All heavy atoms as an XYZ file, in Angstrom:
889
protein
N       7.201    -47.907    -30.130
C       7.216    -46.640    -30.790
C       6.659    -45.540    -29.879
O       7.209    -44.442    -29.840
C       6.384    -46.776    -32.072
C       6.577    -45.671    -33.034
S       8.187    -45.839    -33.785
C       7.984    -44.796    -35.133
N       5.580    -45.835    -29.163
C       4.971    -44.855    -28.267
C       5.897    -44.534    -27.099
O       5.966    -43.388    -26.650
C       3.630    -45.380    -27.761
N       6.610    -45.545    -26.605
C       7.545    -45.306    -25.496
C       8.682    -44.389    -25.934
O       9.090    -43.499    -25.195
C       8.100    -46.633    -24.980
C       7.101    -47.471    -24.222
C       7.744    -48.728    -23.709
C       6.730    -49.599    -22.998
N       7.338    -50.838    -22.499
N       9.188    -44.595    -27.100
C      10.259    -43.744    -27.595
C       9.766    -42.318    -27.816
O      10.479    -41.348    -27.551
C      10.822    -44.317    -28.892
C      11.600    -45.599    -28.695
C      12.081    -46.180    -30.007
O      11.669    -45.746    -31.081
N      12.977    -47.162    -29.908
N       8.543    -42.190    -28.305
C       7.958    -40.869    -28.518
C       7.821    -40.125    -27.186
O       8.135    -38.937    -27.092
C       6.594    -41.024    -29.196
C       5.878    -39.718    -29.430
C       6.329    -38.828    -30.403
C       4.759    -39.374    -28.690
C       5.680    -37.625    -30.623
C       4.107    -38.176    -28.893
C       4.573    -37.303    -29.864
O       3.929    -36.117    -30.070
N       7.391    -40.822    -26.121
C       7.264    -40.189    -24.797
C       8.629    -39.781    -24.249
O       8.767    -38.731    -23.638
C       6.557    -41.138    -23.823
C       5.081    -41.292    -24.096
C       4.441    -42.232    -23.106
C       2.985    -42.443    -23.429
N       2.336    -43.391    -22.511
N       9.638    -40.604    -24.458
C      10.983    -40.264    -24.002
C      11.510    -39.025    -24.720
O      12.129    -38.152    -24.122
C      11.939    -41.436    -24.224
C      11.733    -42.586    -23.273
C      12.724    -43.698    -23.554
C      12.494    -44.883    -22.649
N      13.442    -45.976    -22.944
N      11.247    -38.953    -26.000
C      11.693    -37.794    -26.768
C      10.976    -36.535    -26.284
O      11.586    -35.466    -26.149
C      11.470    -38.026    -28.276
C      12.409    -39.125    -28.769
C      11.683    -36.742    -29.066
C      12.153    -39.577    -30.189
N       9.674    -36.640    -26.014
C       8.914    -35.494    -25.515
C       9.444    -35.020    -24.167
O       9.511    -33.816    -23.910
C       7.425    -35.840    -25.400
C       6.612    -35.797    -26.687
C       5.166    -36.174    -26.410
C       6.672    -34.421    -27.313
N       9.798    -35.955    -23.294
C      10.341    -35.581    -21.988
C      11.672    -34.851    -22.133
O      11.968    -33.927    -21.376
C      10.514    -36.816    -21.105
C       9.227    -37.351    -20.557
C       9.470    -38.537    -19.661
C       8.160    -39.134    -19.174
N       8.393    -40.312    -18.327
N      12.488    -35.257    -23.077
C      13.772    -34.603    -23.270
C      13.613    -33.228    -23.898
O      14.336    -32.298    -23.573
C      14.677    -35.470    -24.138
C      15.178    -36.691    -23.429
C      16.090    -37.508    -24.310
C      16.567    -38.754    -23.585
N      17.431    -39.586    -24.431
N      12.660    -33.102    -24.796
C      12.459    -31.823    -25.468
C      11.798    -30.815    -24.536
O      12.242    -29.671    -24.426
C      11.606    -32.010    -26.744
C      12.386    -32.823    -27.775
C      11.199    -30.673    -27.338
C      11.583    -33.183    -28.999
N      10.742    -31.230    -23.887
C       9.976    -30.319    -23.025
C       9.731    -30.989    -21.671
O       8.721    -31.655    -21.470
C       8.641    -29.966    -23.688
C       7.876    -28.890    -22.992
C       6.628    -28.515    -23.761
C       5.876    -27.435    -23.045
N       4.632    -27.097    -23.734
N      10.666    -30.823    -20.714
C      10.463    -31.446    -19.397
C       9.335    -30.736    -18.639
O       9.019    -29.573    -18.884
C      11.808    -31.255    -18.695
C      12.443    -30.117    -19.398
C      11.920    -30.120    -20.802
N       8.731    -31.460    -17.705
C       7.650    -30.905    -16.901
C       8.194    -29.831    -15.967
O       9.249    -29.990    -15.366
C       6.969    -31.996    -16.075
C       6.194    -32.968    -16.910
C       5.472    -33.972    -16.046
C       4.693    -34.962    -16.894
N       3.999    -35.955    -16.084
N       7.455    -28.749    -15.842
C       7.852    -27.642    -14.989
C       7.242    -27.864    -13.610
O       6.032    -28.066    -13.477
C       7.374    -26.297    -15.585
C       7.732    -25.156    -14.658
C       7.963    -26.099    -16.969
N       8.079    -27.824    -12.596
C       7.587    -27.977    -11.236
C       7.133    -26.619    -10.725
O       7.851    -25.628    -10.845
C       8.670    -28.535    -10.322
C       9.067    -29.940    -10.659
C      10.098    -30.460     -9.690
C      10.508    -31.868    -10.037
N      11.515    -32.378     -9.114
N       5.942    -26.589    -10.149
C       5.413    -25.332     -9.623
C       5.632    -25.284     -8.122
O       5.540    -26.294     -7.425
C       3.906    -25.209     -9.915
O       3.224    -26.317     -9.321
C       3.644    -25.195    -11.407
N       5.949    -24.103     -7.638
C       6.145    -23.886     -6.209
C       4.805    -23.475     -5.622
O       4.188    -22.518     -6.077
C       7.203    -22.795     -5.944
C       7.354    -22.535     -4.464
C       8.522    -23.201     -6.567
N       4.358    -24.213     -4.638
C       3.077    -23.876     -4.028
C       3.252    -22.778     -2.998
O       4.344    -22.528     -2.498
C       2.447    -25.110     -3.348
O       3.334    -25.555     -2.335
C       2.208    -26.228     -4.356
N       2.149    -22.149     -2.664
C       2.156    -21.050     -1.706
C       2.453    -21.561     -0.294
O       3.005    -20.848      0.519
C       0.798    -20.356     -1.749
C       0.716    -19.102     -0.942
C      -0.557    -18.359     -1.187
C      -1.685    -18.985     -0.434
N      -2.914    -18.206     -0.429
N       2.112    -22.786     -0.008
C       2.264    -23.315      1.348
C       3.722    -23.529      1.721
O       4.085    -23.384      2.871
C       1.505    -24.637      1.501
C       0.028    -24.529      1.213
C      -0.619    -23.483      2.063
C      -2.058    -23.299      1.653
N      -2.605    -22.040      2.019
N       4.571    -23.860      0.769
C       5.973    -24.083      1.102
C       6.689    -22.763      1.387
O       7.681    -22.750      2.088
C       6.701    -24.813     -0.039
O       6.567    -24.052     -1.238
C       6.130    -26.200     -0.250
N       6.178    -21.664      0.854
C       6.799    -20.376      1.091
C       6.506    -19.836      2.478
O       7.213    -18.984      2.970
C       6.296    -19.364      0.061
C       6.653    -19.717     -1.360
C       5.967    -18.824     -2.359
O       5.208    -17.934     -1.930
O       6.173    -19.022     -3.551
N       5.440    -20.306      3.095
C       4.974    -19.712      4.346
C       5.345    -20.578      5.543
O       4.500    -20.979      6.324
C       3.458    -19.529      4.300
C       3.010    -18.531      3.269
C       1.548    -18.316      3.337
C       1.114    -17.256      2.372
N      -0.286    -16.954      2.463
N       6.584    -20.853      5.743
C       7.005    -21.630      6.884
C       7.196    -20.768      8.109
O       7.114    -19.546      8.064
N       7.446    -21.395      9.234
C       7.736    -20.653     10.450
C       6.551    -20.564     11.383
O       5.411    -20.798     11.021
N       6.855    -20.211     12.616
C       5.823    -20.137     13.641
C       5.403    -18.716     13.964
O       4.368    -18.494     14.543
C       6.326    -20.812     14.924
C       6.592    -22.285     14.763
C       5.318    -23.047     14.565
C       5.633    -24.526     14.460
N       4.496    -25.316     14.113
N       6.216    -17.735     13.637
C       5.900    -16.324     13.851
C       5.631    -15.989     15.313
O       4.624    -15.373     15.648
C       4.710    -15.893     12.996
C       5.014    -15.938     11.516
O       6.166    -15.637     11.169
O       4.118    -16.252     10.736
N       6.525    -16.395     16.174
C       6.368    -16.100     17.600
C       6.442    -14.599     17.871
O       5.725    -14.089     18.726
C       7.434    -16.828     18.426
C       7.258    -18.325     18.426
C       8.253    -19.157     17.957
C       6.079    -18.897     18.896
C       8.091    -20.529     17.958
C       5.903    -20.266     18.908
C       6.923    -21.079     18.434
O       6.742    -22.430     18.436
N       7.298    -13.901     17.148
C       7.420    -12.460     17.339
C       6.127    -11.749     16.937
O       5.659    -10.851     17.652
C       8.599    -11.915     16.537
C       8.885    -10.426     16.691
C       9.229    -10.102     18.140
C      10.001    -10.009     15.761
N       5.533    -12.157     15.832
C       4.276    -11.563     15.386
C       3.166    -11.828     16.400
O       2.383    -10.935     16.727
C       3.881    -12.099     14.013
C       2.578    -11.594     13.415
C       2.631    -10.091     13.209
C       2.278    -12.305     12.111
N       3.116    -13.043     16.935
C       2.101    -13.360     17.947
C       2.335    -12.551     19.220
O       1.376    -12.092     19.852
C       2.111    -14.864     18.262
C       1.545    -15.714     17.156
S       1.358    -17.443     17.593
C       3.046    -17.995     17.640
N       3.589    -12.357     19.612
C       3.889    -11.587     20.817
C       3.503    -10.123     20.643
O       2.904     -9.516     21.546
C       5.373    -11.711     21.157
N       3.823     -9.539     19.492
C       3.471     -8.141     19.244
C       1.963     -7.964     19.174
O       1.411     -7.003     19.719
C       4.162     -7.633     17.962
C       5.668     -7.568     18.172
C       3.620     -6.279     17.536
C       6.453     -7.284     16.926
N       1.275     -8.893     18.520
C      -0.190     -8.826     18.441
C      -0.821     -8.944     19.823
O      -1.719     -8.171     20.181
C      -0.718     -9.913     17.511
C      -2.210     -9.967     17.259
C      -2.704     -8.677     16.636
C      -2.548    -11.135     16.360
N      -0.324     -9.871     20.637
C      -0.847    -10.034     22.000
C      -0.576     -8.793     22.851
O      -1.458     -8.326     23.580
C      -0.207    -11.251     22.669
O      -0.466    -12.406     21.923
N       0.630     -8.259     22.757
C       0.975     -7.065     23.515
C       0.094     -5.884     23.116
O      -0.372     -5.129     23.972
C       2.455     -6.724     23.310
C       2.901     -5.493     24.034
C       3.051     -5.501     25.413
C       3.167     -4.323     23.338
C       3.462     -4.367     26.087
C       3.579     -3.183     23.996
C       3.721     -3.201     25.380
N      -0.143     -5.732     21.823
C      -0.988     -4.637     21.340
C      -2.415     -4.778     21.841
O      -3.033     -3.794     22.264
C      -0.961     -4.589     19.803
O       0.388     -4.525     19.358
C      -1.723     -3.397     19.274
N      -2.943     -5.983     21.826
C      -4.311     -6.208     22.316
C      -4.394     -5.941     23.816
O      -5.357     -5.331     24.302
C      -4.776     -7.634     21.963
C      -4.986     -7.750     20.451
C      -6.057     -7.999     22.696
C      -5.262     -9.144     19.973
N      -3.388     -6.370     24.577
C      -3.389     -6.153     26.022
C      -3.319     -4.661     26.344
O      -4.074     -4.150     27.185
C      -2.224     -6.928     26.687
C      -2.510     -8.422     26.648
C      -1.993     -6.464     28.116
C      -1.328     -9.290     27.027
N      -2.426     -3.940     25.675
C      -2.319     -2.489     25.905
C      -3.613     -1.798     25.520
O      -4.088     -0.897     26.223
C      -1.116     -1.901     25.127
C      -1.155     -0.388     25.113
C       0.185     -2.396     25.734
N      -4.225     -2.232     24.431
C      -5.477     -1.627     23.989
C      -6.590     -1.876     25.008
O      -7.361     -0.967     25.324
C      -5.888     -2.186     22.620
C      -7.123     -1.534     22.040
S      -7.534     -2.105     20.383
C      -8.021     -3.792     20.697
N      -6.666     -3.074     25.544
C      -7.719     -3.390     26.519
C      -7.506     -2.654     27.840
O      -8.465     -2.162     28.442
C      -7.779     -4.891     26.754
S      -8.401     -5.816     25.345
N      -6.264     -2.599     28.296
C      -5.987     -1.945     29.574
C      -6.185     -0.439     29.482
O      -6.749      0.191     30.381
C      -4.554     -2.288     30.054
C      -4.491     -3.756     30.457
C      -4.135     -1.401     31.213
C      -3.101     -4.245     30.786
N      -5.743      0.172     28.402
C      -5.775      1.617     28.315
C      -6.969      2.193     27.598
O      -7.000      3.393     27.320
N      -7.965      1.373     27.276
C      -9.098      1.828     26.479
C      -9.794      3.051     27.086
O     -10.134      3.994     26.387
C     -10.086      0.689     26.287
C     -11.185      1.017     25.331
C     -12.439      1.453     25.634
C     -11.121      0.939     23.901
N     -13.156      1.638     24.492
C     -12.375      1.330     23.411
C     -10.123      0.577     22.995
C     -12.652      1.373     22.056
C     -10.413      0.610     21.649
C     -11.660      1.015     21.198
N      -9.985      3.048     28.390
C     -10.714      4.145     29.043
C      -9.869      5.424     29.115
O     -10.413      6.510     29.243
C     -11.149      3.746     30.457
C     -12.120      2.583     30.484
S     -13.608      2.864     29.528
C     -14.359      4.145     30.483
N      -8.561      5.293     29.022
C      -7.674      6.446     29.133
C      -7.293      7.034     27.772
O      -6.715      8.112     27.718
C      -6.397      6.066     29.892
C      -6.680      5.485     31.234
N      -7.138      6.243     32.286
C      -6.598      4.208     31.684
C      -7.317      5.453     33.338
N      -6.982      4.219     32.994
N      -7.581      6.330     26.697
C      -7.201      6.780     25.360
C      -8.207      7.774     24.813
O      -9.392      7.734     25.132
C      -7.131      5.604     24.386
C      -5.970      4.680     24.601
C      -6.006      3.390     24.114
C      -4.837      5.085     25.267
C      -4.956      2.529     24.297
C      -3.770      4.228     25.457
C      -3.834      2.951     24.970
N      -7.706      8.650     23.952
C      -8.609      9.514     23.188
C      -9.147      8.696     22.007
O      -8.726      7.561     21.764
C      -7.855     10.745     22.683
O      -6.870     10.363     21.757
N     -10.070      9.278     21.277
C     -10.653      8.557     20.143
C      -9.624      8.266     19.061
O      -9.677      7.213     18.419
C     -11.823      9.349     19.559
C     -13.028      9.314     20.465
O     -13.198      8.386     21.248
N     -13.862     10.330     20.369
N      -8.669      9.159     18.851
C      -7.644      8.902     17.841
C      -6.704      7.777     18.277
O      -6.281      6.969     17.452
C      -6.834     10.184     17.551
O      -6.343     10.721     18.772
C      -7.673     11.212     16.834
N      -6.387      7.721     19.575
C      -5.570      6.607     20.070
C      -6.309      5.281     19.925
O      -5.709      4.270     19.576
C      -5.195      6.822     21.534
C      -4.019      7.745     21.702
O      -3.156      7.810     20.840
N      -3.999      8.468     22.800
N      -7.592      5.282     20.198
C      -8.388      4.059     20.041
C      -8.385      3.604     18.586
O      -8.207      2.418     18.285
C      -9.810      4.298     20.521
C      -9.923      4.461     22.004
C     -11.334      4.790     22.413
N     -11.388      5.061     23.849
C     -12.396      5.632     24.443
N     -13.465      6.001     23.753
N     -12.360      5.842     25.741
N      -8.593      4.554     17.678
C      -8.588      4.216     16.252
C      -7.215      3.701     15.827
O      -7.112      2.765     15.027
C      -8.990      5.431     15.433
N      -6.158      4.298     16.367
C      -4.799      3.858     16.062
C      -4.594      2.406     16.464
O      -4.096      1.589     15.683
C      -3.789      4.760     16.775
C      -2.335      4.290     16.815
C      -1.731      4.313     15.429
C      -1.542      5.137     17.762
N      -4.974      2.058     17.675
C      -4.782      0.683     18.146
C      -5.666     -0.299     17.400
O      -5.246     -1.427     17.109
C      -5.018      0.598     19.656
C      -3.771      0.936     20.435
C      -3.553      2.215     20.911
C      -2.797     -0.017     20.672
C      -2.415      2.542     21.612
C      -1.647      0.288     21.372
C      -1.456      1.564     21.836
O      -0.314      1.875     22.510
N      -6.882      0.098     17.068
C      -7.766     -0.809     16.329
C      -7.198     -1.091     14.941
O      -7.162     -2.248     14.497
C      -9.198     -0.222     16.247
C     -10.039     -0.963     15.244
C      -9.860     -0.263     17.611
N      -6.724     -0.060     14.240
C      -6.151     -0.285     12.910
C      -4.856     -1.084     12.985
O      -4.583     -1.906     12.108
C      -5.902      1.047     12.180
O      -5.072      1.879     12.988
C      -7.194      1.747     11.853
N      -4.083     -0.889     14.035
C      -2.867     -1.669     14.204
C      -3.182     -3.145     14.453
O      -2.530     -4.031     13.885
C      -2.035     -1.099     15.357
C      -0.617     -1.609     15.512
C       0.179     -1.354     14.252
C       0.044     -0.955     16.695
N      -4.189     -3.425     15.256
C      -4.594     -4.812     15.505
C      -5.132     -5.443     14.222
O      -4.847     -6.613     13.926
C      -5.625     -4.885     16.649
C      -6.309     -6.233     16.704
C      -4.953     -4.597     17.984
N      -5.888     -4.691     13.438
C      -6.395     -5.220     12.165
C      -5.237     -5.561     11.231
O      -5.225     -6.633     10.611
C      -7.361     -4.211     11.506
C      -8.654     -4.118     12.296
C      -7.656     -4.596     10.065
C      -9.565     -2.994     11.864
N      -4.265     -4.693     11.147
C      -3.127     -4.931     10.269
C      -2.325     -6.158     10.707
O      -1.978     -7.008      9.889
C      -2.228     -3.707     10.249
O      -1.094     -3.955      9.477
N      -2.033     -6.258     11.987
C      -1.276     -7.412     12.485
C      -2.073     -8.709     12.343
O      -1.515     -9.766     12.031
C      -0.875     -7.187     13.943
C       0.165     -6.093     14.183
C       0.295     -5.809     15.673
C       1.499     -6.476     13.595
N      -3.384     -8.631     12.545
C      -4.234     -9.816     12.413
C      -4.283    -10.314     10.974
O      -4.227    -11.528     10.733
C      -5.650     -9.521     12.899
O      -5.639     -9.163     14.252
N      -4.405     -9.394     10.026
C      -4.439     -9.836      8.626
C      -3.099    -10.434      8.205
O      -3.074    -11.389      7.428
C      -4.811     -8.676      7.685
O      -3.915     -7.593      7.886
C      -6.236     -8.238      7.897
N      -1.999     -9.907      8.733
C      -0.695    -10.498      8.442
C      -0.618    -11.918      8.993
O      -0.156    -12.840      8.312
C       0.432     -9.638      9.044
O       0.337     -8.327      8.518
C       1.789    -10.227      8.740
N      -1.093    -12.108     10.217
C      -1.077    -13.438     10.822
C      -1.995    -14.399     10.065
O      -1.636    -15.550      9.812
C      -1.506    -13.340     12.290
C      -1.405    -14.641     13.029
C      -0.182    -15.101     13.472
C      -2.528    -15.414     13.267
C      -0.074    -16.299     14.146
C      -2.437    -16.609     13.934
C      -1.202    -17.060     14.373
N      -3.171    -13.924      9.684
C      -4.119    -14.766      8.954
C      -3.555    -15.160      7.595
O      -3.684    -16.312      7.177
C      -5.474    -14.037      8.815
C      -6.182    -13.987     10.160
C      -6.365    -14.710      7.781
C      -7.381    -13.074     10.196
N      -2.927    -14.224      6.912
C      -2.349    -14.529      5.599
C      -1.276    -15.605      5.697
O      -1.123    -16.426      4.794
C      -1.733    -13.286      4.980
C      -2.727    -12.349      4.377
C      -2.063    -11.246      3.599
N      -1.344    -11.799      2.467
C      -0.094    -11.467      2.150
N       0.574    -10.606      2.883
N       0.494    -11.990      1.108
N      -0.536    -15.615      6.777
C       0.551    -16.584      6.900
C       0.078    -17.968      7.331
O       0.723    -18.962      7.015
C       1.590    -16.081      7.901
C       2.362    -14.918      7.381
C       3.386    -14.485      8.370
N       4.156    -13.372      7.833
C       5.423    -13.183      8.082
N       6.066    -13.993      8.861
N       6.034    -12.158      7.550
N      -1.033    -18.039      8.078
C      -1.385    -19.313      8.681
C      -2.711    -19.903      8.228
O      -2.988    -21.056      8.524
C      -1.397    -19.165     10.207
C      -0.035    -18.889     10.757
N       0.942    -19.852     10.857
C       0.541    -17.754     11.194
C       2.036    -19.326     11.347
N       1.821    -18.045     11.555
N      -3.537    -19.161      7.530
C      -4.818    -19.692      7.078
C      -4.699    -20.171      5.638
O      -3.861    -19.709      4.875
C      -5.902    -18.622      7.188
N      -5.543    -21.103      5.293
C      -5.589    -21.588      3.917
C      -6.541    -20.698      3.126
O      -7.731    -20.956      3.040
C      -6.067    -23.040      3.878
C      -5.079    -23.973      4.513
O      -3.879    -23.739      4.449
N      -5.565    -25.028      5.137
N      -6.001    -19.649      2.550
C      -6.800    -18.695      1.799
C      -6.648    -18.951      0.304
O      -5.582    -19.370     -0.159
C      -6.354    -17.257      2.104
C      -6.447    -16.795      3.552
C      -5.879    -15.394      3.688
C      -7.879    -16.819      4.031
N      -7.708    -18.665     -0.430
C      -7.607    -18.739     -1.876
C      -6.811    -17.534     -2.371
O      -6.475    -16.634     -1.604
C      -9.001    -18.769     -2.507
O      -9.651    -17.530     -2.289
N      -6.522    -17.505     -3.662
C      -5.750    -16.397     -4.221
C      -6.458    -15.068     -4.028
O      -5.850    -14.085     -3.626
C      -5.518    -16.614     -5.717
C      -4.379    -17.525     -6.066
C      -3.036    -16.999     -5.602
O      -2.738    -15.803     -5.784
O      -2.274    -17.792     -5.052
N      -7.748    -15.046     -4.285
C      -8.515    -13.800     -4.170
C      -8.581    -13.348     -2.714
O      -8.403    -12.169     -2.409
C      -9.923    -13.978     -4.764
C      -9.810    -14.256     -6.265
C     -10.796    -12.768     -4.503
C     -11.103    -14.629     -6.923
N      -8.825    -14.286     -1.805
C      -8.867    -13.945     -0.382
C      -7.515    -13.448      0.101
O      -7.431    -12.523      0.913
C      -9.303    -15.150      0.438
C     -10.739    -15.542      0.239
C     -11.065    -16.852      0.931
O     -10.179    -17.659      1.216
N     -12.347    -17.068      1.183
N      -6.450    -14.041     -0.401
C      -5.105    -13.617     -0.005
C      -4.821    -12.199     -0.492
O      -4.245    -11.393      0.241
C      -4.072    -14.594     -0.565
C      -2.689    -14.355     -0.004
O      -2.580    -14.184      1.225
O      -1.725    -14.333     -0.794
N      -5.247    -11.890     -1.705
C      -5.046    -10.537     -2.241
C      -5.829     -9.526     -1.403
O      -5.321     -8.459     -1.051
C      -5.462    -10.475     -3.729
C      -5.546     -9.048     -4.224
C      -4.486    -11.267     -4.575
N      -7.077     -9.855     -1.075
C      -7.885     -8.935     -0.270
C      -7.319     -8.766      1.134
O      -7.317     -7.664      1.693
C      -9.343     -9.392     -0.215
C     -10.094     -8.959     -1.428
C     -10.435     -9.727     -2.502
C     -10.551     -7.641     -1.713
N     -11.082     -8.969     -3.436
C     -11.178     -7.676     -2.975
C     -10.496     -6.438     -1.043
C     -11.738     -6.558     -3.560
C     -11.055     -5.325     -1.631
C     -11.672     -5.389     -2.870
N      -6.838     -9.847      1.737
C      -6.235     -9.748      3.062
C      -4.973     -8.884      3.014
O      -4.732     -8.090      3.928
C      -5.912    -11.143      3.595
N      -4.200     -9.021      1.952
C      -3.002     -8.201      1.805
C      -3.369     -6.717      1.661
O      -2.758     -5.855      2.296
C      -2.220     -8.650      0.579
C      -0.942     -7.898      0.352
C      -0.195     -8.376     -0.890
O      -0.791     -9.088     -1.718
O       0.982     -8.011     -1.019
N      -4.371     -6.432      0.862
C      -4.806     -5.039      0.678
C      -5.349     -4.448      1.971
O      -5.046     -3.302      2.309
C      -5.874     -4.963     -0.410
C      -5.328     -5.213     -1.793
C      -6.405     -5.192     -2.824
N      -5.881     -5.511     -4.137
C      -6.627     -5.767     -5.185
N      -7.945     -5.741     -5.084
N      -6.068     -6.052     -6.345
N      -6.152     -5.217      2.685
C      -6.702     -4.735      3.958
C      -5.574     -4.451      4.941
O      -5.586     -3.449      5.665
C      -7.712     -5.745      4.533
C      -8.969     -5.777      3.671
C      -8.070     -5.417      5.976
C      -9.910     -6.915      4.003
N      -4.574     -5.325      4.973
C      -3.430     -5.113      5.855
C      -2.657     -3.851      5.513
O      -2.286     -3.085      6.406
N      -2.420     -3.623      4.217
C      -1.686     -2.415      3.804
C      -2.476     -1.153      4.109
O      -1.922     -0.154      4.585
C      -1.350     -2.464      2.321
C      -0.189     -3.369      1.992
C      -0.179     -4.091      0.814
C       0.881     -3.503      2.852
C       0.875     -4.922      0.501
C       1.940     -4.327      2.554
C       1.941     -5.039      1.364
N      -3.776     -1.173      3.827
C      -4.603      0.014      4.070
C      -4.683      0.315      5.564
O      -4.535      1.469      5.985
C      -6.012     -0.169      3.459
C      -6.973      0.894      3.939
C      -5.930     -0.148      1.944
N      -4.891     -0.713      6.383
C      -4.983     -0.474      7.825
C      -3.639     -0.023      8.395
O      -3.603      0.810      9.305
C      -5.502     -1.715      8.549
O      -4.616     -2.792      8.381
N      -2.531     -0.532      7.873
C      -1.222     -0.065      8.326
C      -1.001      1.384      7.907
O      -0.439      2.178      8.676
C      -0.100     -0.947      7.764
C       1.270     -0.552      8.278
S       1.433     -0.510     10.069
C       1.415     -2.227     10.442
N      -1.455      1.754      6.736
C      -1.361      3.149      6.308
C      -2.160      4.071      7.215
O      -1.690      5.134      7.624
N      -3.396      3.648      7.542
C      -4.208      4.427      8.474
C      -3.535      4.524      9.839
O      -3.581      5.570     10.493
C      -5.607      3.834      8.624
C      -6.546      4.190      7.519
C      -7.425      3.241      7.021
C      -6.571      5.450      6.971
C      -8.302      3.555      5.997
C      -7.449      5.777      5.948
C      -8.321      4.821      5.460
N      -2.924      3.437     10.300
C      -2.252      3.450     11.600
C      -1.082      4.433     11.604
O      -0.883      5.157     12.584
C      -1.772      2.038     11.957
N      -0.325      4.489     10.528
C       0.799      5.425     10.450
C       0.302      6.865     10.446
O       0.844      7.734     11.152
C       1.667      5.128      9.202
C       2.654      6.237      8.927
C       2.384      3.800      9.367
N      -0.753      7.124      9.667
C      -1.315      8.479      9.620
C      -1.877      8.867     10.991
O      -1.659      9.990     11.470
C      -2.394      8.576      8.527
C      -3.180      9.872      8.633
C      -1.758      8.455      7.148
N      -2.587      7.960     11.628
C      -3.132      8.244     12.956
C      -2.024      8.442     13.985
O      -2.145      9.281     14.884
C      -4.086      7.140     13.397
C      -5.438      7.139     12.699
C      -6.189      5.847     13.020
C      -6.263      8.332     13.124
N      -0.945      7.682     13.875
C       0.182      7.854     14.787
C       0.782      9.250     14.635
O       1.072      9.925     15.632
C       1.240      6.782     14.534
C       2.455      6.924     15.393
C       2.397      6.622     16.738
C       3.653      7.363     14.854
C       3.527      6.760     17.543
C       4.781      7.498     15.638
C       4.716      7.197     16.989
N       0.962      9.686     13.394
C       1.489     11.030     13.165
C       0.538     12.091     13.714
O       0.973     13.078     14.321
C       1.727     11.250     11.672
N      -0.762     11.870     13.549
C      -1.744     12.822     14.061
C      -1.736     12.860     15.586
O      -1.848     13.930     16.186
C      -3.141     12.481     13.536
C      -4.186     13.459     13.955
C      -4.205     14.741     13.434
C      -5.151     13.112     14.892
C      -5.174     15.659     13.829
C      -6.112     14.010     15.285
C      -6.122     15.291     14.755
N      -1.597     11.708     16.232
C      -1.550     11.651     17.701
C      -0.312     12.372     18.215
O      -0.379     13.122     19.203
C      -1.598     10.183     18.199
C      -1.208     10.073     19.660
C      -2.974      9.597     17.980
N       0.824     12.155     17.565
C       2.045     12.854     17.964
C       1.871     14.358     17.802
O       2.234     15.142     18.691
C       3.258     12.350     17.149
C       3.539     10.892     17.472
C       4.490     13.209     17.394
C       3.909     10.628     18.912
N       1.315     14.783     16.678
C       1.078     16.206     16.455
C       0.115     16.762     17.497
O       0.336     17.839     18.055
C       0.515     16.428     15.054
C       0.101     17.858     14.781
C       1.059     18.839     14.555
C      -1.239     18.227     14.798
C       0.683     20.152     14.324
C      -1.622     19.529     14.565
C      -0.662     20.493     14.343
O      -1.028     21.780     14.129
N      -0.944     16.027     17.767
C      -1.953     16.465     18.737
C      -1.388     16.563     20.143
O      -1.723     17.467     20.907
C      -3.109     15.454     18.691
C      -4.361     15.868     19.393
C      -5.440     14.812     19.230
O      -5.153     13.619     19.492
O      -6.540     15.152     18.815
N      -0.511     15.620     20.481
C       0.011     15.554     21.853
C       1.120     16.580     22.099
O       1.171     17.165     23.172
C       0.550     14.152     22.108
C       0.496     13.710     23.519
C       0.788     12.228     23.632
O       1.491     11.655     22.807
N       0.241     11.601     24.639
N       1.992     16.819     21.134
C       3.158     17.641     21.392
C       3.140     19.013     20.738
O       3.895     19.891     21.137
C       4.430     16.895     20.917
C       4.688     15.665     21.743
C       4.534     14.398     21.194
C       5.080     15.771     23.070
C       4.765     13.266     21.956
C       5.315     14.656     23.834
C       5.160     13.393     23.262
O       5.399     12.285     24.015
N       2.320     19.226     19.740
C       2.337     20.493     19.047
C       1.055     21.288     19.173
O       0.949     22.360     18.607
C       2.664     20.280     17.568
C       4.009     19.669     17.357
C       4.131     18.367     16.868
C       5.158     20.362     17.641
C       5.365     17.798     16.687
C       6.410     19.792     17.457
C       6.508     18.507     16.976
N       0.056     20.788     19.848
C      -1.193     21.543     20.022
C      -1.363     21.941     21.457
O      -0.974     21.469     22.380
C      -2.393     20.700     19.566
C      -2.485     20.606     18.067
S      -3.915     19.713     17.503
C      -5.071     21.038     17.310
């Protein structure tokens, strides 16, 4: 009787399979690593020649790329993943604003 009851329950309400976060994050991200490395190298080489706004631009860009890389490859909890995503978006926003300011400063002032 119990076996039949379990079979009926399985037919009425089958178990829902959940998709984990780890299966969504495949890949090696060679392009992301190359861009991050290139940005760090340019930042280190040109540090003495950059103005303060250029330095801030490169630092925020490295922070944004680093948080993207960390989100894809580290085992973060849900809360840590949300915070890493927010930090990445905010730093990318600052980088875009600083880029526009550097362009304005360089060509229009």
